[in-house]
N, C-alpha and C positions, 0 to 999 in steps of 0.2 A: 368891179373885180380886176379888170385889165389895168386900170389906172393904179390900183394898189400894188399889183405885181410889178408894174413898170417902175413905180416909185421905190419899192423895196430893192429892185435890181439896181436902180440908179444910186441909191444910198450905199449899197454893197460895193459897187464899182468905185465910188468916191472914197470909201474907207480903204479899199485895197490900194488905190493910187496913193493915198495919204501915207499908208504904212510903207509902201515902196520908197517914197520920197524920204521918209524918216530914216530908213535903213541906208540909203545912199548918202544922206547927210552924215550919219554916224561913221560910215566907212571913210568919207572924205576927212572928217575931223580926226580920225585915228591916223590917217596917212600924214596929215599936217603935224600932229603931235609927234609921230615917229620921226619925221624929217627934222623937226625942231630939236628933238632929243639928240639926234645924230650930230647936228650942228653944234649943240652945246658941248657934247663930248669932244668934238674936234677942237673947239676953241680952248677948252680946259687942257687938252693934251698939248696944244701949242704953248699955252702959258707955262705948263710944267716943264717943257723942253727949254723955254726961255729962262726960267728960274734955275734949272739945272746947269745950263750953260753959264749963267752968271756966277754960280757957286764954283764951278770949275775954273773960271777966269780969276776969281778972287784967290783961289789956292795957288795958282801959278804966278801971281803977282808978287 
């Protein structure tokens, strides 16, 4: 009986640890995706400014 309780408690603790690691991984993935999205927006904004500057330069020429 003690062995069964110990075994069930061990399985429960392993499951809890596994769920915790899964949540941490999801949080890290979301942070990386958010960072990547911000970088993408920054790059696209820079390209837009470059194109706009080229258009204004063409009009003044």
